[in-house]
C-alpha positions in Angstrom: 35.7 199.8 203.1 36.0 196.0 202.9 40.3 196.0 202.5 40.6 198.7 204.9 38.4 197.2 207.6 40.5 193.3 206.7 43.6 195.0 206.8 43.1 196.6 210.4 41.5 193.8 211.7 44.4 191.1 210.5 46.8 193.6 211.7 45.2 193.5 215.6 45.1 190.0 215.4 48.9 189.3 214.3 49.6 192.0 217.3 47.5 190.0 219.6 49.1 186.4 218.3 52.4 187.6 218.6 51.8 188.5 222.8 50.3 184.3 222.5 53.2 183.2 221.4 55.9 184.3 222.8 59.1 182.1 222.8 57.3 179.9 220.5 58.7 180.4 217.2 56.9 182.3 213.9 55.9 178.9 212.6 53.7 178.8 215.7 52.6 182.3 215.3 52.0 182.2 212.0 49.5 179.0 213.4 47.8 180.6 215.8 46.9 183.7 213.6 45.5 181.7 210.5 43.5 179.8 212.8 42.0 182.7 215.2 41.2 184.5 211.8 39.5 181.7 210.3 37.5 181.0 213.5 36.3 184.5 214.1 35.8 184.8 210.2 34.4 181.6 209.6 32.2 181.1 212.7 33.3 177.6 212.9 36.4 175.8 214.7 36.6 173.2 211.8 40.1 173.1 209.9 38.1 172.7 206.7 36.8 175.6 207.3 39.6 178.0 208.7 41.3 176.4 205.5 38.5 178.2 203.2 39.2 181.8 205.0 42.5 181.9 204.4 42.0 181.9 200.8 45.8 180.2 199.5 47.1 179.5 196.6 47.9 176.2 197.5 45.2 173.2 198.0 42.6 173.1 200.6 43.8 169.2 201.6 47.4 170.7 202.0 46.2 173.8 204.2 44.0 171.4 206.2 46.8 169.3 206.8 49.2 171.8 207.6 46.8 173.2 210.3 46.1 169.2 211.5 49.5 168.8 212.1 50.0 172.2 214.5 47.0 171.1 216.5 48.8 168.0 217.4 51.7 170.4 219.0 52.3 169.1 222.6 51.5 171.5 225.3 50.5 174.4 223.0 46.8 174.1 224.3 48.4 174.9 227.9 50.8 177.5 226.6 47.8 179.3 224.7 45.7 179.0 228.1 48.3 180.8 230.3 49.0 183.6 227.6 45.2 184.5 227.5 44.7 184.1 231.5 48.0 186.1 232.4 46.4 188.8 229.8 43.0 188.7 231.4 44.2 188.8 234.8 45.6 192.5 234.4 41.6 193.2 233.6 40.4 191.8 236.8 40.2 194.6 240.0 39.4 194.0 243.5 35.7 193.4 243.3 35.4 191.8 240.0 33.2 188.6 239.9 35.2 185.8 238.7 32.1 183.4 237.3 33.2 179.9 237.2 31.1 178.0 234.7 31.3 173.8 234.3 29.7 173.2 230.8 30.3 170.8 228.3 30.2 170.2 224.6 28.3 167.3 223.3 28.8 164.7 220.0 25.3 163.1 219.1 26.7 161.4 216.7 30.6 160.8 217.2 32.0 157.9 217.2 35.7 157.8 217.3 36.9 160.6 219.0 39.4 160.0 221.6 38.2 159.5 225.7 34.6 160.5 224.5 32.8 160.3 227.4 29.4 160.7 229.0 28.2 164.1 229.7 25.1 165.7 230.7 23.8 167.5 227.6 22.9 171.0 229.6 20.6 172.0 226.5 18.4 169.0 225.9 19.0 167.4 230.1 19.6 164.4 228.7 22.8 162.0 228.9 25.1 162.4 226.1 28.2 161.8 224.7 31.1 164.6 224.6 33.7 166.2 227.0 33.5 168.6 229.7 34.7 172.2 229.7 35.6 174.0 232.5 35.7 178.1 232.3 36.2 181.1 234.5 35.0 184.6 233.2 35.5 187.9 234.3 32.3 189.8 234.8 31.8 193.3 236.5 28.5 193.9 238.5 26.5 196.4 236.3 28.7 196.2 232.8 28.0 194.1 230.0 31.6 193.7 229.4 33.6 190.4 230.2 36.8 189.1 230.2 37.6 185.1 229.4 40.3 183.0 231.5 39.9 179.8 231.1 38.7 177.6 228.7 39.7 174.0 229.6 38.0 170.6 227.9 39.0 167.7 229.3 37.4 164.0 229.4 36.7 161.9 232.7 38.0 159.1 230.1 41.6 160.5 230.0 44.6 158.9 231.2 45.5 161.9 233.3 42.0 162.5 234.4 41.8 162.5 238.6 38.2 164.1 239.2 36.0 167.0 238.3 36.7 168.8 241.7 40.5 168.0 240.5 39.9 170.1 237.1 37.8 172.6 239.0 40.0 173.1 241.6 42.9 173.1 239.4 41.1 176.8 237.3 40.7 178.2 240.4 44.1 178.1 241.9 45.4 179.3 238.4 43.0 182.1 237.9 43.8 183.3 242.4 47.2 183.1 241.3 47.2 184.7 238.0 45.3 187.9 239.4 47.7 188.2 243.0 44.2 187.2 244.6 41.8 189.7 243.3 38.5 189.2 242.6 35.7 187.0 244.0 35.0 183.2 242.5 31.3 182.8 241.8 29.6 179.4 241.7 25.9 178.0 241.1 24.8 175.1 243.0 27.2 172.7 242.0 29.8 174.5 243.9 28.0 173.4 247.2 30.5 170.9 247.9 33.1 170.4 250.9 35.9 169.6 248.3 35.5 173.2 246.6 35.6 174.6 250.6 38.4 172.9 252.0 40.3 174.8 248.1 38.5 178.2 249.2 38.4 178.3 252.8 41.1 175.9 253.7 43.4 176.5 251.1 43.6 179.5 249.0 41.6 181.8 251.5 39.6 183.0 248.5 36.8 185.5 248.4 33.6 183.8 247.4 29.7 183.6 246.4 28.0 180.0 246.2 24.7 179.2 245.9 23.6 176.6 248.3 21.9 173.2 247.9 20.1 174.0 251.0 20.9 170.4 252.9 24.1 171.8 254.5 25.1 172.2 258.0 26.1 175.5 259.2 27.2 176.9 262.3 24.8 179.7 264.1 25.7 181.2 267.1 27.5 178.1 268.1 24.8 175.6 266.9 24.8 173.3 264.0 21.9 174.2 261.9 20.8 172.9 258.0 20.7 176.0 256.1 16.9 175.9 255.2 16.1 176.2 259.2 18.4 179.3 258.9 16.3 180.6 256.1 13.0 180.6 257.9 14.8 182.4 260.7 15.9 185.1 258.6 14.7 188.0 258.3 14.5 189.4 255.0 13.7 193.3 255.7 15.0 194.6 252.1 13.2 194.7 249.4 13.9 195.3 245.2 12.1 194.7 242.3 14.0 193.3 238.8 13.2 192.5 235.6 14.1 189.6 234.0 13.4 188.4 230.2 11.0 185.1 229.7 10.2 184.1 226.0 10.6 188.0 224.6 8.9 189.4 227.6 10.4 191.0 230.5 8.9 189.8 234.1 8.7 191.5 237.2 10.4 189.9 240.3 9.6 191.4 243.8 12.5 190.6 246.1 12.8 190.4 249.4 16.4 190.0 250.8 18.0 189.9 254.5 21.4 187.5 256.1 23.0 185.5 258.6 26.5 185.9 259.8 27.5 182.0 259.7 30.6 179.3 259.7 31.7 176.4 258.3 31.6 173.5 260.7 35.3 172.8 259.3 36.8 176.0 259.2 35.1 177.7 262.2 37.5 180.7 262.6 36.5 181.5 259.1 33.5 184.4 259.0 30.9 183.5 256.6 27.4 185.3 255.8 24.6 183.5 254.6 22.2 185.8 252.7 18.3 184.6 252.2 16.6 185.9 248.9 12.8 185.2 248.4 10.9 186.1 245.6 12.7 184.1 242.3 10.2 181.1 243.1 8.8 178.7 245.8 11.8 178.0 247.4 14.8 180.8 248.6 17.8 181.6 247.5 20.6 180.9 249.6 24.2 182.5 249.1 26.8 181.6 251.5 29.8 184.5 251.0 33.5 185.5 252.7 31.1 189.1 252.7 31.4 191.2 254.9 27.7 191.6 255.3 26.5 194.2 257.7 22.9 195.6 258.1 22.8 198.4 254.8 20.7 197.6 251.9 23.3 198.9 249.2 26.0 196.1 250.4 23.5 193.4 250.1 22.2 194.2 247.0 25.2 194.7 245.3 25.9 190.9 246.4 22.7 189.9 245.1 23.4 191.9 241.7 26.7 189.9 242.0 24.5 186.3 241.7 22.5 187.3 238.6 25.1 188.8 236.7 25.8 185.2 236.8 22.4 184.2 235.2 23.6 186.9 232.4 26.7 185.1 231.8 25.5 181.7 231.3 23.9 183.3 228.9 27.4 184.9 226.9 28.5 180.8 227.6 26.0 179.7 225.4 26.8 182.5 223.0 30.6 181.2 222.5 29.2 177.9 221.9 26.6 178.9 219.3 29.2 181.5 217.7 32.1 179.2 216.9 29.9 176.4 216.8 32.2 174.5 218.9 29.9 171.6 219.4 30.6 170.6 215.1 34.4 170.2 216.0 35.3 167.3 214.0 39.5 166.4 215.0 39.9 163.2 216.3 42.9 162.9 218.9 42.6 164.4 222.6 45.3 166.8 222.1 43.9 168.5 219.2 40.5 169.1 221.3 42.2 170.6 223.8 44.3 173.0 221.7 40.6 173.9 219.8 39.7 174.9 223.1 42.4 176.9 223.8 42.1 178.6 221.0 38.2 179.2 221.0 39.5 180.7 224.5 42.0 183.5 222.1 39.2 184.0 219.9 36.6 184.9 222.3 39.6 186.9 224.3 40.5 188.9 221.5 36.4 189.8 220.2 35.2 190.5 223.8 38.6 192.4 224.8 40.9 193.2 222.0 39.1 195.0 220.0 38.3 198.4 220.3 34.4 199.6 220.2 35.4 201.4 217.1 36.2 198.4 215.5 33.3 196.5 216.4 31.1 199.1 214.7 33.1 199.0 211.8 32.6 195.4 211.2 29.1 195.8 211.9 29.2 198.0 209.3 30.9 196.0 207.0 27.9 193.1 208.0 25.2 195.9 206.8 26.9 196.6 203.6 28.1 193.2 202.8 25.8 190.7 204.6 25.9 187.7 201.8 29.9 187.4 202.2 31.0 187.0 206.1 34.5 188.5 206.5 34.4 188.7 210.7 31.8 188.4 213.3 32.1 189.6 216.4 29.8 188.0 219.2 28.0 190.1 220.8 29.1 189.4 224.6 27.2 192.4 226.2 
């Protein structure tokens, strides 16, 4: 059983790697296949761990040198990122959520890694050292399936860095182009900034849902109003109860929600809607969206559920980092770091999308039978 499952998985990974590496030659394809297999098999991005998983007849030192040399290939990260995006874009439907999540990897004890920069450790809530990562993940409301689309590492200390806004806009443009405008971009409060609205509204005419900070001014009935004052005026006649798991227990939230038609002062020609949700905390949760909203409970609830889906995806993002131990990356050069980030995107795409349900069940059965020898790790992205 072990050999049969291993053979099937390696065959699937061979086909997947060949798709990703079209036009790059057999040497690169072999390297990508080896890295993807090693990352999945060992749950690690360290070349030394990948080398051990390959179990070759030559010394591990030679294998590590070969892997390290190929990690430094020019534009390999860009090629892999574009290839995965093309594959994933075919799965994006008109109302698929395109969840944009700027995250980070921290390197607490690193000293010599190239372009090491100051980041905000999202888990510890403190400043530290590491790199930023722009992620975009496709998801459907009411479904546990995801489609990883973008996973790009960058540093503000790098020579080619312009701004965080530039990195996010670049990812949005790439996804918007690849999907031919399908999908709805979803941002947390960090997306409530003028530079992004210039792209979403003034540039790409994208559909979006953006959580509001509360200090933005919007046009309502031709008058300029602050979003918090609009919340106080907004009736919330619709209600729903949701359960959220906290500390292993389910906690009910009684939500009330409604909407107001609004516009951005800079783009008064574009119709937008402000959806107000009370019940998650003392302050209302406000979402600015391209809608269109109407007096229909089903329409409004879909939008609320769409944003709740974003919270679920945040857990998935953390799971990806933990599953592949991305923060344990130990290569020193910036190009290799970016290539590893692209390989993690490919590995998560393979596990979440490319493997069929039957294959995943076989792998889980293998884990039960051979818990002492981990052959292949399949993250549970649900």
